[in-house]
N, C-alpha and C positions, 0 to 999 in steps of 0.2 A: 505493499500499500502505500502510497506517496503522501505525504505531510508538508504543507507549504506554510511558514510562518512570516507573518509581515512584523517587521520592526518599525517602531515609530521614528520618524526622521530619516529614513533609509528608503530610497528607491527600489532596491532589491529585496527580495524574499528568501529565506532559508528554505532550501528544498531538501527533505530526507526520504529515504526508502526505509520503512519500518516493517518489521513483522509484527505479528498480532492483528487484534481487531479495531476498527474505527473507536468502537466504545471503550476500549482501554485506553487510548489515546485521549479521546475525550475526557475520561475520567482522572487521568494525570493531568491534564491542563487545568480542569475546575479545582482540584486539590490544591495545585499551585497556587491558583489565582485566590481562591477563597481560604486557604490555610497559611497565608502570610507568609510563605516562602519566597526567599528572593530570586532563586534561580530554577527554571524548569530544566530538568536533565532528562535527556531523552538518547537511547542507544539505538544507532541505525543497523541495518540487517547485515553490515559488514564489521560491527564489534566498535565503531566508533562513538564515544560520548561526546554530546553536543549539550552545551547550557545556553540557556537565553534568559536574560533578566526579566522577570515576571513583569515588572512596571513598564518595560518597553515594547511588549507583545501587543501590536495593533490587530492582528486576526489570525486565526488558524484555520486552514482548509485540510480536509481530509477526504483523498480519493481512494476509492477502493474499487479497483477494475481487476478483478480476478482473471488471471489467464492472459492479459493482454500488455504485453511489454511494447513499449515505444522504442522506436530507432530513429536516431538522427535528430533533428531539430523541430520543435513546433509542438503542439499538442494534438494535432490531427490525426 
């Protein structure tokens, strides 16, 4: 699944490929925002840990496209 995180005052977004379900990611984001955590930590499907300052998150998009891998540029 692909997760895109928009960061305040930044034109680019973070794009991560994560294992698991959309509900799991949404719960992690909700817990970080509501729980007063300063950093949201996510681990991508290659084992890399990415931290995002919770107060800088503008939006989170979760794309679950089972079995559909994109190649090249664009979303088409």
